[in-house]
All heavy atoms as TSV, in Angstrom:
chain	resi	resn	atom	element	x	y	z
A	1	MET	N	N	61.254	-58.764	33.531
A	1	MET	CA	C	60.106	-59.014	32.714
A	1	MET	C	C	58.912	-58.267	33.109
A	1	MET	O	O	58.181	-57.672	32.278
A	1	MET	CB	C	59.819	-60.534	32.834
A	1	MET	CG	C	59.602	-61.167	31.486
A	1	MET	SD	S	59.541	-62.948	31.730
A	1	MET	CE	C	59.130	-63.243	30.041
A	2	SER	N	N	58.660	-58.108	34.409
A	2	SER	CA	C	57.518	-57.304	34.873
A	2	SER	C	C	57.701	-55.844	34.510
A	2	SER	O	O	56.754	-55.137	34.269
A	2	SER	CB	C	57.252	-57.497	36.299
A	2	SER	OG	O	58.399	-56.973	37.039
A	3	GLY	N	N	58.960	-55.362	34.457
A	3	GLY	CA	C	59.292	-54.004	34.059
A	3	GLY	C	C	58.823	-53.679	32.641
A	3	GLY	O	O	58.364	-52.681	32.336
A	4	THR	N	N	59.003	-54.663	31.723
A	4	THR	CA	C	58.564	-54.533	30.371
A	4	THR	C	C	57.107	-54.338	30.257
A	4	THR	O	O	56.622	-53.470	29.575
A	4	THR	CB	C	59.091	-55.708	29.536
A	4	THR	OG1	O	60.549	-55.774	29.678
A	4	THR	CG2	C	58.722	-55.472	28.089
A	5	SER	N	N	56.383	-55.151	30.993
A	5	SER	CA	C	54.907	-55.072	30.987
A	5	SER	C	C	54.464	-53.766	31.482
A	5	SER	O	O	53.550	-53.166	31.012
A	5	SER	CB	C	54.287	-56.244	31.777
A	5	SER	OG	O	52.918	-56.106	31.901
A	6	GLN	N	N	55.048	-53.282	32.612
A	6	GLN	CA	C	54.730	-52.044	33.261
A	6	GLN	C	C	55.000	-50.880	32.289
A	6	GLN	O	O	54.258	-49.971	32.191
A	6	GLN	CB	C	55.578	-51.890	34.506
A	6	GLN	CG	C	55.069	-50.743	35.336
A	6	GLN	CD	C	55.820	-50.752	36.706
A	6	GLN	OE1	O	56.771	-51.435	36.937
A	6	GLN	NE2	N	55.333	-49.855	37.571
A	7	ASP	N	N	56.136	-50.968	31.613
A	7	ASP	CA	C	56.513	-49.951	30.651
A	7	ASP	C	C	55.472	-49.826	29.522
A	7	ASP	O	O	55.078	-48.685	29.150
A	7	ASP	CB	C	57.864	-50.137	30.007
A	7	ASP	CG	C	59.008	-50.019	30.989
A	7	ASP	OD1	O	58.725	-49.340	32.096
A	7	ASP	OD2	O	60.120	-50.478	30.736
A	8	LYS	N	N	54.923	-51.009	29.046
A	8	LYS	CA	C	53.973	-50.971	27.959
A	8	LYS	C	C	52.632	-50.344	28.497
A	8	LYS	O	O	51.975	-49.577	27.843
A	8	LYS	CB	C	53.675	-52.369	27.515
A	8	LYS	CG	C	54.748	-53.007	26.668
A	8	LYS	CD	C	54.413	-54.336	26.223
A	8	LYS	CE	C	55.560	-54.998	25.426
A	8	LYS	NZ	N	55.309	-56.352	25.144
A	9	ASP	N	N	52.263	-50.733	29.827
A	9	ASP	CA	C	51.111	-50.130	30.443
A	9	ASP	C	C	51.188	-48.558	30.539
A	9	ASP	O	O	50.298	-47.900	30.267
A	9	ASP	CB	C	50.816	-50.719	31.767
A	9	ASP	CG	C	50.401	-52.238	31.663
A	9	ASP	OD1	O	49.990	-52.637	30.509
A	9	ASP	OD2	O	50.454	-52.896	32.702
A	10	GLN	N	N	52.384	-48.106	30.964
A	10	GLN	CA	C	52.545	-46.711	31.153
A	10	GLN	C	C	52.514	-46.003	29.750
A	10	GLN	O	O	51.957	-44.914	29.605
A	10	GLN	CB	C	53.834	-46.424	31.876
A	10	GLN	CG	C	53.820	-46.798	33.265
A	10	GLN	CD	C	55.174	-46.701	33.979
A	10	GLN	OE1	O	56.212	-46.466	33.324
A	10	GLN	NE2	N	55.153	-46.736	35.295
A	11	GLY	N	N	53.050	-46.661	28.736
A	11	GLY	CA	C	53.046	-46.033	27.377
A	11	GLY	C	C	51.608	-45.951	26.873
A	11	GLY	O	O	51.153	-44.990	26.276
A	12	ALA	N	N	50.792	-46.975	27.113
A	12	ALA	CA	C	49.400	-46.933	26.697
A	12	ALA	C	C	48.605	-45.914	27.418
A	12	ALA	O	O	47.796	-45.207	26.861
A	12	ALA	CB	C	48.791	-48.375	26.893
A	13	ALA	N	N	48.887	-45.776	28.758
A	13	ALA	CA	C	48.257	-44.763	29.556
A	13	ALA	C	C	48.604	-43.419	29.033
A	13	ALA	O	O	47.782	-42.478	29.003
A	13	ALA	CB	C	48.612	-44.964	31.045
A	14	ALA	N	N	49.904	-43.129	28.664
A	14	ALA	CA	C	50.290	-41.901	28.275
A	14	ALA	C	C	49.553	-41.514	26.873
A	14	ALA	O	O	49.314	-40.388	26.618
A	14	ALA	CB	C	51.798	-41.775	28.062
A	15	ALA	N	N	49.379	-42.492	26.046
A	15	ALA	CA	C	48.762	-42.236	24.690
A	15	ALA	C	C	47.258	-42.160	24.906
A	15	ALA	O	O	46.650	-41.481	24.146
A	15	ALA	CB	C	49.111	-43.408	23.724
A	16	GLY	N	N	46.714	-42.836	25.873
A	16	GLY	CA	C	45.283	-42.923	26.031
A	16	GLY	C	C	44.557	-41.625	26.228
A	16	GLY	O	O	43.590	-41.299	25.458
A	17	PRO	N	N	44.960	-40.753	27.095
A	17	PRO	CA	C	44.217	-39.460	27.338
A	17	PRO	C	C	44.164	-38.611	26.112
A	17	PRO	O	O	43.103	-38.056	25.787
A	17	PRO	CB	C	44.960	-38.758	28.424
A	17	PRO	CG	C	45.659	-39.911	29.231
A	17	PRO	CD	C	45.959	-40.939	28.115
A	18	SER	N	N	45.164	-38.586	25.321
A	18	SER	CA	C	45.174	-37.699	24.112
A	18	SER	C	C	44.110	-38.310	23.134
A	18	SER	O	O	43.268	-37.505	22.612
A	18	SER	CB	C	46.602	-37.693	23.495
A	18	SER	OG	O	46.530	-36.988	22.253
A	19	GLU	N	N	44.153	-39.549	22.922
A	19	GLU	CA	C	43.195	-40.153	22.016
A	19	GLU	C	C	41.800	-40.030	22.588
A	19	GLU	O	O	40.824	-39.784	21.913
A	19	GLU	CB	C	43.569	-41.617	21.824
A	19	GLU	CG	C	44.811	-41.801	20.993
A	19	GLU	CD	C	45.276	-43.291	20.851
A	19	GLU	OE1	O	44.417	-44.151	21.249
A	19	GLU	OE2	O	46.374	-43.491	20.465
A	20	GLY	N	N	41.672	-40.272	23.880
A	20	GLY	CA	C	40.378	-40.186	24.566
A	20	GLY	C	C	39.810	-38.761	24.485
A	20	GLY	O	O	38.620	-38.540	24.300
A	21	GLN	N	N	40.691	-37.782	24.596
A	21	GLN	CA	C	40.321	-36.340	24.514
A	21	GLN	C	C	39.759	-36.053	23.171
A	21	GLN	O	O	38.769	-35.422	23.057
A	21	GLN	CB	C	41.589	-35.454	24.804
A	21	GLN	CG	C	41.253	-34.021	24.899
A	21	GLN	CD	C	40.455	-33.639	26.149
A	21	GLN	OE1	O	40.520	-34.364	27.084
A	21	GLN	NE2	N	39.822	-32.471	26.109
A	22	ASP	N	N	40.432	-36.517	22.097
A	22	ASP	CA	C	39.909	-36.346	20.765
A	22	ASP	C	C	38.521	-36.971	20.619
A	22	ASP	O	O	37.632	-36.374	19.998
A	22	ASP	CB	C	40.856	-36.779	19.664
A	22	ASP	CG	C	42.156	-36.044	19.650
A	22	ASP	OD1	O	42.181	-34.905	20.141
A	22	ASP	OD2	O	43.152	-36.579	19.071
A	23	SER	N	N	38.377	-38.138	21.064
A	23	SER	CA	C	37.098	-38.879	20.982
A	23	SER	C	C	35.935	-38.135	21.709
A	23	SER	O	O	34.921	-38.019	21.307
A	23	SER	CB	C	37.212	-40.302	21.501
A	23	SER	OG	O	38.123	-40.974	20.722
A	24	LEU	N	N	36.347	-37.605	22.944
A	24	LEU	CA	C	35.412	-36.925	23.704
A	24	LEU	C	C	35.009	-35.587	23.099
A	24	LEU	O	O	33.821	-35.240	23.017
A	24	LEU	CB	C	36.011	-36.594	25.089
A	24	LEU	CG	C	35.083	-35.883	26.134
A	24	LEU	CD1	C	33.806	-36.654	26.384
A	24	LEU	CD2	C	35.774	-35.612	27.398
A	25	GLU	N	N	35.942	-34.905	22.468
A	25	GLU	CA	C	35.608	-33.661	21.722
A	25	GLU	C	C	34.707	-33.940	20.610
A	25	GLU	O	O	33.732	-33.240	20.284
A	25	GLU	CB	C	36.883	-32.950	21.365
A	25	GLU	CG	C	37.604	-32.347	22.534
A	25	GLU	CD	C	38.945	-31.698	22.125
A	25	GLU	OE1	O	39.256	-31.655	20.938
A	25	GLU	OE2	O	39.663	-31.326	23.026
A	26	ASP	N	N	34.998	-34.976	19.880
A	26	ASP	CA	C	34.145	-35.461	18.731
A	26	ASP	C	C	32.747	-35.756	19.188
A	26	ASP	O	O	31.717	-35.272	18.625
A	26	ASP	CB	C	34.728	-36.631	18.032
A	26	ASP	CG	C	36.044	-36.338	17.296
A	26	ASP	OD1	O	36.318	-35.095	17.042
A	26	ASP	OD2	O	36.743	-37.251	16.968
A	27	LEU	N	N	32.573	-36.461	20.280
A	27	LEU	CA	C	31.293	-36.806	20.833
A	27	LEU	C	C	30.536	-35.546	21.259
A	27	LEU	O	O	29.324	-35.404	20.967
A	27	LEU	CB	C	31.457	-37.753	21.932
A	27	LEU	CG	C	31.744	-39.193	21.647
A	27	LEU	CD1	C	32.037	-39.997	22.929
A	27	LEU	CD2	C	30.721	-39.879	20.841
A	28	LEU	N	N	31.245	-34.634	21.880
A	28	LEU	CA	C	30.542	-33.406	22.432
A	28	LEU	C	C	30.134	-32.571	21.217
A	28	LEU	O	O	29.101	-31.967	21.252
A	28	LEU	CB	C	31.478	-32.631	23.337
A	28	LEU	CG	C	31.715	-33.283	24.663
A	28	LEU	CD1	C	32.760	-32.501	25.483
A	28	LEU	CD2	C	30.451	-33.360	25.465
A	29	SER	N	N	30.972	-32.520	20.206
A	29	SER	CA	C	30.665	-31.728	19.035
A	29	SER	C	C	29.385	-32.299	18.304
A	29	SER	O	O	28.462	-31.615	17.937
A	29	SER	CB	C	31.832	-31.688	18.014
A	29	SER	OG	O	31.459	-31.104	16.843
A	30	THR	N	N	29.356	-33.636	18.172
A	30	THR	CA	C	28.240	-34.324	17.571
A	30	THR	C	C	26.932	-34.045	18.364
A	30	THR	O	O	25.845	-33.737	17.930
A	30	THR	CB	C	28.482	-35.846	17.410
A	30	THR	OG1	O	29.624	-36.001	16.631
A	30	THR	CG2	C	27.342	-36.569	16.780
A	31	LEU	N	N	27.100	-34.198	19.750
A	31	LEU	CA	C	25.933	-33.990	20.607
A	31	LEU	C	C	25.409	-32.585	20.455
A	31	LEU	O	O	24.196	-32.318	20.388
A	31	LEU	CB	C	26.293	-34.204	22.063
A	31	LEU	CG	C	25.286	-33.951	23.073
A	31	LEU	CD1	C	24.069	-34.773	22.891
A	31	LEU	CD2	C	25.848	-34.163	24.483
A	32	SER	N	N	26.378	-31.616	20.477
A	32	SER	CA	C	25.960	-30.170	20.323
A	32	SER	C	C	25.188	-29.996	19.028
A	32	SER	O	O	24.157	-29.253	18.994
A	32	SER	CB	C	27.190	-29.320	20.365
A	32	SER	OG	O	26.877	-27.951	20.169
A	33	LYS	N	N	25.740	-30.515	17.894
A	33	LYS	CA	C	25.040	-30.395	16.658
A	33	LYS	C	C	23.653	-31.003	16.667
A	33	LYS	O	O	22.700	-30.412	16.130
A	33	LYS	CB	C	25.839	-30.987	15.534
A	33	LYS	CG	C	27.121	-30.237	15.131
A	33	LYS	CD	C	27.964	-30.970	14.157
A	33	LYS	CE	C	29.302	-30.244	14.009
A	33	LYS	NZ	N	30.216	-31.028	13.113
A	34	GLN	N	N	23.521	-32.215	17.258
A	34	GLN	CA	C	22.192	-32.843	17.340
A	34	GLN	C	C	21.259	-32.058	18.187
A	34	GLN	O	O	20.046	-31.943	17.837
A	34	GLN	CB	C	22.354	-34.274	17.805
A	34	GLN	CG	C	23.052	-35.185	16.820
A	34	GLN	CD	C	23.333	-36.596	17.407
A	34	GLN	OE1	O	23.279	-36.777	18.573
A	34	GLN	NE2	N	23.695	-37.499	16.500
A	35	ILE	N	N	21.742	-31.450	19.278
A	35	ILE	CA	C	20.776	-30.680	20.160
A	35	ILE	C	C	20.332	-29.475	19.422
A	35	ILE	O	O	19.114	-29.106	19.461
A	35	ILE	CB	C	21.535	-30.322	21.447
A	35	ILE	CG1	C	21.737	-31.566	22.320
A	35	ILE	CG2	C	20.755	-29.243	22.223
A	35	ILE	CD1	C	22.591	-31.312	23.509
A	36	ASN	N	N	21.274	-28.803	18.711
A	36	ASN	CA	C	20.906	-27.588	18.030
A	36	ASN	C	C	19.936	-27.831	16.836
A	36	ASN	O	O	19.180	-26.900	16.501
A	36	ASN	CB	C	22.142	-26.825	17.598
A	36	ASN	CG	C	22.913	-26.262	18.695
A	36	ASN	OD1	O	22.376	-25.944	19.724
A	36	ASN	ND2	N	24.202	-26.134	18.583
A	37	SER	N	N	20.002	-28.936	16.229
A	37	SER	CA	C	19.193	-29.257	15.106
A	37	SER	C	C	17.933	-29.971	15.420
A	37	SER	O	O	17.082	-30.268	14.559
A	37	SER	CB	C	19.983	-30.016	14.001
A	37	SER	OG	O	20.339	-31.300	14.494
A	38	SER	N	N	17.766	-30.287	16.696
A	38	SER	CA	C	16.568	-31.130	17.132
A	38	SER	C	C	15.412	-30.258	17.489
A	38	SER	O	O	15.623	-29.139	18.054
A	38	SER	CB	C	17.001	-32.007	18.316
A	38	SER	OG	O	15.874	-32.649	18.858
A	39	ASP	N	N	14.201	-30.709	17.257
A	39	ASP	CA	C	13.071	-30.039	17.735
A	39	ASP	C	C	12.461	-30.784	18.926
A	39	ASP	O	O	11.254	-30.558	19.312
A	39	ASP	CB	C	12.008	-29.924	16.613
A	39	ASP	CG	C	11.528	-31.236	16.123
A	39	ASP	OD1	O	12.229	-32.251	16.440
A	39	ASP	OD2	O	10.604	-31.277	15.292
A	40	TRP	N	N	13.230	-31.521	19.630
A	40	TRP	CA	C	12.748	-32.275	20.820
A	40	TRP	C	C	12.184	-31.445	21.877
A	40	TRP	O	O	11.069	-31.703	22.363
A	40	TRP	CB	C	13.906	-33.167	21.365
A	40	TRP	CG	C	13.437	-34.073	22.422
A	40	TRP	CD1	C	13.041	-35.354	22.273
A	40	TRP	CD2	C	13.380	-33.862	23.890
A	40	TRP	NE1	N	12.715	-35.937	23.429
A	40	TRP	CE2	C	12.919	-35.007	24.446
A	40	TRP	CE3	C	13.636	-32.764	24.640
A	40	TRP	CZ2	C	12.749	-35.095	25.815
A	40	TRP	CZ3	C	13.481	-32.839	25.962
A	40	TRP	CH2	C	12.973	-34.000	26.581
A	41	LEU	N	N	12.858	-30.278	22.138
A	41	LEU	CA	C	12.291	-29.399	23.193
A	41	LEU	C	C	11.012	-28.741	22.862
A	41	LEU	O	O	10.179	-28.503	23.690
A	41	LEU	CB	C	13.340	-28.363	23.549
A	41	LEU	CG	C	14.498	-28.857	24.345
A	41	LEU	CD1	C	15.544	-27.653	24.626
A	41	LEU	CD2	C	14.147	-29.361	25.797
A	42	SER	N	N	10.810	-28.472	21.576
A	42	SER	CA	C	9.550	-27.796	21.161
A	42	SER	C	C	8.459	-28.802	21.245
A	42	SER	O	O	7.275	-28.443	21.349
A	42	SER	CB	C	9.686	-27.188	19.774
A	42	SER	OG	O	9.932	-28.185	18.790
A	43	GLN	N	N	8.713	-30.112	21.085
A	43	GLN	CA	C	7.718	-31.119	21.124
A	43	GLN	C	C	7.447	-31.629	22.495
A	43	GLN	O	O	6.345	-32.102	22.821
A	43	GLN	CB	C	8.113	-32.296	20.154
A	43	GLN	CG	C	8.128	-31.987	18.711
A	43	GLN	CD	C	8.584	-33.137	17.895
A	43	GLN	OE1	O	8.792	-34.260	18.428
A	43	GLN	NE2	N	8.754	-32.938	16.603
A	44	ASN	N	N	8.430	-31.589	23.374
A	44	ASN	CA	C	8.352	-32.162	24.727
A	44	ASN	C	C	8.324	-31.020	25.743
A	44	ASN	O	O	9.369	-30.756	26.416
A	44	ASN	CB	C	9.476	-33.138	24.930
A	44	ASN	CG	C	9.404	-34.337	24.017
A	44	ASN	OD1	O	8.504	-35.252	24.257
A	44	ASN	ND2	N	10.136	-34.367	22.962
A	45	THR	N	N	7.206	-30.363	25.898
A	45	THR	CA	C	7.084	-29.248	26.776
A	45	THR	C	C	6.698	-29.772	28.222
A	45	THR	O	O	6.288	-30.856	28.417
A	45	THR	CB	C	5.982	-28.324	26.324
A	45	THR	OG1	O	4.740	-29.035	26.281
A	45	THR	CG2	C	6.312	-27.857	24.862
A	46	ALA	N	N	6.702	-28.769	29.142
A	46	ALA	CA	C	6.335	-29.143	30.519
A	46	ALA	C	C	4.842	-29.476	30.488
A	46	ALA	O	O	4.394	-30.372	31.248
A	46	ALA	CB	C	6.552	-27.905	31.411
A	47	GLU	N	N	4.038	-28.786	29.668
A	47	GLU	CA	C	2.543	-29.087	29.610
A	47	GLU	C	C	2.335	-30.480	29.093
A	47	GLU	O	O	1.485	-31.179	29.573
A	47	GLU	CB	C	1.855	-28.032	28.731
A	47	GLU	CG	C	1.846	-26.668	29.304
A	47	GLU	CD	C	3.138	-25.921	29.108
A	47	GLU	OE1	O	4.028	-26.306	28.333
A	47	GLU	OE2	O	3.300	-24.842	29.788
A	48	LYS	N	N	3.101	-30.889	28.122
A	48	LYS	CA	C	2.932	-32.278	27.576
A	48	LYS	C	C	3.417	-33.274	28.614
A	48	LYS	O	O	2.707	-34.288	28.789
A	48	LYS	CB	C	3.802	-32.469	26.292
A	48	LYS	CG	C	3.647	-33.807	25.655
A	48	LYS	CD	C	4.518	-33.943	24.427
A	48	LYS	CE	C	4.351	-35.291	23.766
A	48	LYS	NZ	N	4.618	-36.464	24.577
A	49	PHE	N	N	4.451	-32.976	29.339
A	49	PHE	CA	C	4.887	-33.913	30.406
A	49	PHE	C	C	3.774	-33.944	31.430
A	49	PHE	O	O	3.415	-35.151	31.856
A	49	PHE	CB	C	6.144	-33.372	31.036
A	49	PHE	CG	C	6.617	-34.313	32.209
A	49	PHE	CD1	C	7.329	-35.499	31.964
A	49	PHE	CD2	C	6.276	-33.935	33.537
A	49	PHE	CE1	C	7.679	-36.214	33.117
A	49	PHE	CE2	C	6.634	-34.730	34.552
A	49	PHE	CZ	C	7.411	-35.856	34.344
A	50	GLU	N	N	3.153	-32.903	31.829
A	50	GLU	CA	C	2.099	-32.979	32.828
A	50	GLU	C	C	0.960	-33.767	32.335
A	50	GLU	O	O	0.345	-34.478	33.127
A	50	GLU	CB	C	1.709	-31.554	33.199
A	50	GLU	CG	C	0.755	-31.454	34.322
A	50	GLU	CD	C	0.471	-29.979	34.764
A	50	GLU	OE1	O	0.820	-29.089	34.091
A	50	GLU	OE2	O	-0.238	-29.857	35.779
A	51	ALA	N	N	0.572	-33.630	31.080
A	51	ALA	CA	C	-0.574	-34.304	30.529
A	51	ALA	C	C	-0.252	-35.827	30.456
A	51	ALA	O	O	-1.196	-36.570	30.740
A	51	ALA	CB	C	-0.912	-33.721	29.128
A	52	ASP	N	N	0.935	-36.151	30.102
A	52	ASP	CA	C	1.329	-37.597	29.963
A	52	ASP	C	C	1.618	-38.221	31.342
A	52	ASP	O	O	1.442	-39.481	31.463
A	52	ASP	CB	C	2.604	-37.699	29.095
A	52	ASP	CG	C	2.311	-37.290	27.724
A	52	ASP	OD1	O	1.180	-37.172	27.308
A	52	ASP	OD2	O	3.312	-37.114	26.960
A	53	ASN	N	N	2.007	-37.461	32.355
A	53	ASN	CA	C	2.435	-38.038	33.671
A	53	ASN	C	C	1.820	-37.196	34.812
A	53	ASN	O	O	2.585	-36.538	35.581
A	53	ASN	CB	C	3.920	-37.999	33.790
A	53	ASN	CG	C	4.604	-38.716	32.599
A	53	ASN	OD1	O	4.643	-39.915	32.567
A	53	ASN	ND2	N	5.138	-37.927	31.745
A	54	PRO	N	N	0.501	-37.176	34.929
A	54	PRO	CA	C	-0.087	-36.259	35.923
A	54	PRO	C	C	0.358	-36.562	37.386
A	54	PRO	O	O	0.553	-35.649	38.190
A	54	PRO	CB	C	-1.612	-36.551	35.735
A	54	PRO	CG	C	-1.687	-37.726	34.983
A	54	PRO	CD	C	-0.487	-37.965	34.237
A	55	GLU	N	N	0.571	-37.812	37.722
A	55	GLU	CA	C	0.947	-38.228	39.081
A	55	GLU	C	C	2.351	-37.679	39.402
A	55	GLU	O	O	2.666	-37.084	40.432
A	55	GLU	CB	C	0.908	-39.651	39.393
A	55	GLU	CG	C	-0.469	-40.259	39.208
A	55	GLU	CD	C	-0.845	-40.736	37.724
A	55	GLU	OE1	O	0.092	-40.647	36.913
A	55	GLU	OE2	O	-1.936	-41.072	37.496
A	56	VAL	N	N	3.237	-37.932	38.460
A	56	VAL	CA	C	4.627	-37.490	38.643
A	56	VAL	C	C	4.715	-35.959	38.681
A	56	VAL	O	O	5.456	-35.377	39.481
A	56	VAL	CB	C	5.546	-38.064	37.493
A	56	VAL	CG1	C	6.957	-37.530	37.616
A	56	VAL	CG2	C	5.479	-39.559	37.512
A	57	ALA	N	N	3.998	-35.313	37.732
A	57	ALA	CA	C	3.980	-33.822	37.753
A	57	ALA	C	C	3.469	-33.248	39.051
A	57	ALA	O	O	4.003	-32.267	39.597
A	57	ALA	CB	C	3.115	-33.362	36.571
A	58	LYS	N	N	2.467	-33.886	39.635
A	58	LYS	CA	C	1.932	-33.399	40.894
A	58	LYS	C	C	2.932	-33.524	42.028
A	58	LYS	O	O	3.195	-32.584	42.792
A	58	LYS	CB	C	0.622	-34.132	41.294
A	58	LYS	CG	C	0.012	-33.686	42.602
A	58	LYS	CD	C	-1.186	-34.403	42.968
A	58	LYS	CE	C	-1.873	-33.902	44.272
A	58	LYS	NZ	N	-1.053	-33.260	45.313
A	59	VAL	N	N	3.617	-34.678	42.067
A	59	VAL	CA	C	4.689	-34.873	43.040
A	59	VAL	C	C	5.839	-33.793	42.890
A	59	VAL	O	O	6.183	-33.195	43.880
A	59	VAL	CB	C	5.260	-36.304	43.030
A	59	VAL	CG1	C	6.440	-36.443	43.876
A	59	VAL	CG2	C	4.159	-37.321	43.385
A	60	PHE	N	N	6.174	-33.603	41.672
A	60	PHE	CA	C	7.232	-32.576	41.369
A	60	PHE	C	C	6.887	-31.203	41.805
A	60	PHE	O	O	7.536	-30.465	42.446
A	60	PHE	CB	C	7.566	-32.651	39.922
A	60	PHE	CG	C	8.649	-31.648	39.520
A	60	PHE	CD1	C	10.018	-31.957	39.780
A	60	PHE	CD2	C	8.364	-30.476	38.950
A	60	PHE	CE1	C	10.972	-31.126	39.433
A	60	PHE	CE2	C	9.373	-29.571	38.619
A	60	PHE	CZ	C	10.636	-29.874	38.845
A	61	LYS	N	N	5.627	-30.824	41.492
A	61	LYS	CA	C	5.086	-29.540	41.854
A	61	LYS	C	C	4.990	-29.359	43.383
A	61	LYS	O	O	5.306	-28.368	43.908
A	61	LYS	CB	C	3.729	-29.223	41.223
A	61	LYS	CG	C	3.741	-28.910	39.783
A	61	LYS	CD	C	2.377	-28.607	39.237
A	61	LYS	CE	C	2.365	-28.203	37.851
A	61	LYS	NZ	N	1.026	-27.844	37.344
A	62	ASP	N	N	4.501	-30.414	44.041
A	62	ASP	CA	C	4.406	-30.351	45.513
A	62	ASP	C	C	5.774	-30.202	46.112
A	62	ASP	O	O	5.958	-29.352	47.049
A	62	ASP	CB	C	3.701	-31.608	46.041
A	62	ASP	CG	C	2.238	-31.765	45.649
A	62	ASP	OD1	O	1.640	-30.703	45.240
A	62	ASP	OD2	O	1.639	-32.814	45.830
A	63	LEU	N	N	6.754	-30.882	45.613
A	63	LEU	CA	C	8.112	-30.758	46.184
A	63	LEU	C	C	8.748	-29.398	45.888
A	63	LEU	O	O	9.406	-28.779	46.765
A	63	LEU	CB	C	9.008	-31.877	45.632
A	63	LEU	CG	C	8.758	-33.275	46.136
A	63	LEU	CD1	C	9.550	-34.309	45.306
A	63	LEU	CD2	C	9.051	-33.424	47.565
A	64	ALA	N	N	8.460	-28.863	44.709
A	64	ALA	CA	C	8.894	-27.521	44.379
A	64	ALA	C	C	8.283	-26.485	45.286
A	64	ALA	O	O	9.000	-25.546	45.735
A	64	ALA	CB	C	8.659	-27.214	42.922
A	65	ASP	N	N	6.946	-26.620	45.540
A	65	ASP	CA	C	6.246	-25.699	46.414
A	65	ASP	C	C	6.774	-25.798	47.784
A	65	ASP	O	O	6.986	-24.698	48.471
A	65	ASP	CB	C	4.749	-25.939	46.395
A	65	ASP	CG	C	4.070	-25.592	45.054
A	65	ASP	OD1	O	4.760	-24.814	44.275
A	65	ASP	OD2	O	2.934	-26.101	44.787
A	66	GLU	N	N	7.001	-27.012	48.236
A	66	GLU	CA	C	7.564	-27.229	49.618
A	66	GLU	C	C	8.972	-26.547	49.741
A	66	GLU	O	O	9.251	-25.928	50.770
A	66	GLU	CB	C	7.632	-28.713	49.880
A	66	GLU	CG	C	8.073	-29.047	51.321
A	66	GLU	CD	C	8.126	-30.574	51.537
A	66	GLU	OE1	O	7.208	-31.257	51.059
A	66	GLU	OE2	O	9.090	-31.019	52.153
A	67	LYS	N	N	9.765	-26.721	48.772
A	67	LYS	CA	C	11.074	-26.116	48.826
A	67	LYS	C	C	10.979	-24.550	48.853
A	67	LYS	O	O	11.727	-23.934	49.549
A	67	LYS	CB	C	11.895	-26.549	47.603
A	67	LYS	CG	C	13.318	-26.026	47.635
A	67	LYS	CD	C	14.145	-26.459	46.466
A	67	LYS	CE	C	15.531	-25.877	46.626
A	67	LYS	NZ	N	16.374	-26.217	45.452
A	68	LYS	N	N	10.069	-23.969	48.020
A	68	LYS	CA	C	9.899	-22.563	47.949
A	68	LYS	C	C	9.484	-22.015	49.374
A	68	LYS	O	O	9.996	-21.030	49.871
A	68	LYS	CB	C	8.822	-22.146	46.980
A	68	LYS	CG	C	9.346	-22.086	45.544
A	68	LYS	CD	C	8.204	-21.610	44.595
A	68	LYS	CE	C	8.586	-21.708	43.217
A	68	LYS	NZ	N	7.542	-21.231	42.306
A	69	LYS	N	N	8.549	-22.789	49.977
A	69	LYS	CA	C	8.115	-22.341	51.292
A	69	LYS	C	C	9.220	-22.366	52.350
A	69	LYS	O	O	9.377	-21.499	53.200
A	69	LYS	CB	C	6.921	-23.305	51.818
A	69	LYS	CG	C	5.651	-23.037	51.097
A	69	LYS	CD	C	4.604	-23.936	51.595
A	69	LYS	CE	C	3.297	-23.820	50.805
A	69	LYS	NZ	N	2.297	-24.790	51.150
A	70	LYS	N	N	10.038	-23.417	52.288
A	70	LYS	CA	C	11.168	-23.563	53.244
A	70	LYS	C	C	12.196	-22.373	53.026
A	70	LYS	O	O	12.677	-21.760	53.900
A	70	LYS	CB	C	11.834	-24.853	53.060
A	70	LYS	CG	C	11.152	-25.999	53.662
A	70	LYS	CD	C	11.913	-27.282	53.475
A	70	LYS	CE	C	11.240	-28.495	54.083
A	70	LYS	NZ	N	11.922	-29.764	53.960
A	71	GLU	N	N	12.435	-22.038	51.737
A	71	GLU	CA	C	13.349	-20.999	51.397
A	71	GLU	C	C	12.768	-19.587	51.909
A	71	GLU	O	O	13.527	-18.784	52.390
A	71	GLU	CB	C	13.638	-20.918	49.896
A	71	GLU	CG	C	14.516	-22.073	49.401
A	71	GLU	CD	C	14.669	-22.178	47.900
A	71	GLU	OE1	O	13.983	-21.411	47.209
A	71	GLU	OE2	O	15.492	-22.972	47.435
A	72	GLN	N	N	11.483	-19.413	51.711
A	72	GLN	CA	C	10.853	-18.209	52.145
A	72	GLN	C	C	10.922	-17.993	53.617
A	72	GLN	O	O	11.192	-17.028	54.218
A	72	GLN	CB	C	9.407	-18.089	51.618
A	72	GLN	CG	C	9.309	-17.835	50.217
A	72	GLN	CD	C	7.894	-17.931	49.621
A	72	GLN	OE1	O	6.993	-18.384	50.338
A	72	GLN	NE2	N	7.659	-17.486	48.376
A	73	ASN	N	N	10.638	-19.188	54.326
A	73	ASN	CA	C	10.703	-19.144	55.838
A	73	ASN	C	C	12.143	-18.907	56.347
A	73	ASN	O	O	12.277	-18.199	57.327
A	73	ASN	CB	C	10.198	-20.470	56.396
A	73	ASN	CG	C	8.672	-20.624	56.227
A	73	ASN	OD1	O	7.964	-19.646	55.964
A	73	ASN	ND2	N	8.211	-21.881	56.254
A	74	SER	N	N	13.082	-19.482	55.686
A	74	SER	CA	C	14.480	-19.289	56.161
A	74	SER	C	C	14.971	-17.922	55.866
A	74	SER	O	O	15.741	-17.309	56.622
A	74	SER	CB	C	15.421	-20.383	55.585
A	74	SER	OG	O	15.546	-20.178	54.175
A	75	SER	N	N	14.570	-17.339	54.712
A	75	SER	CA	C	14.987	-15.981	54.470
A	75	SER	C	C	14.238	-14.930	55.241
A	75	SER	O	O	14.712	-13.899	55.579
A	75	SER	CB	C	14.832	-15.632	52.913
A	75	SER	OG	O	13.493	-15.630	52.600
A	76	GLY	N	N	13.026	-15.221	55.656
A	76	GLY	CA	C	12.246	-14.339	56.492
A	76	GLY	C	C	12.701	-14.307	57.937
A	76	GLY	O	O	12.510	-13.308	58.630
A	77	GLN	N	N	13.341	-15.360	58.457
A	77	GLN	CA	C	13.811	-15.442	59.781
A	77	GLN	C	C	15.154	-14.761	59.946
A	77	GLN	O	O	15.592	-14.477	61.028
A	77	GLN	CB	C	13.934	-16.940	60.237
A	77	GLN	CG	C	12.605	-17.613	60.375
A	77	GLN	CD	C	12.823	-19.105	60.628
A	77	GLN	OE1	O	13.944	-19.603	60.705
A	77	GLN	NE2	N	11.692	-19.778	60.800
A	78	SER	N	N	15.806	-14.484	58.891
A	78	SER	CA	C	17.204	-13.831	59.030
A	78	SER	C	C	17.110	-12.435	59.537
A	78	SER	O	O	16.388	-11.704	59.280
A	78	SER	CB	C	17.925	-13.957	57.644
A	78	SER	OG	O	18.172	-15.232	57.329
């Protein structure tokens, strides 16, 4: 009896990835179309983010500057 249940589970698992693959491809295709037709990036610029979130932007810039300095120091020591 447990063999029958296990066989059903294996059959479902075998069919699952193929169906899941099609669904994933459909989702990625839809996402790609929406990204390409969207003007989100033109409306949400780095400047707008900085104006809307000055504290977060400052932290981000400070961390980026710190990383650049570390990279310059490590490349200069080689």
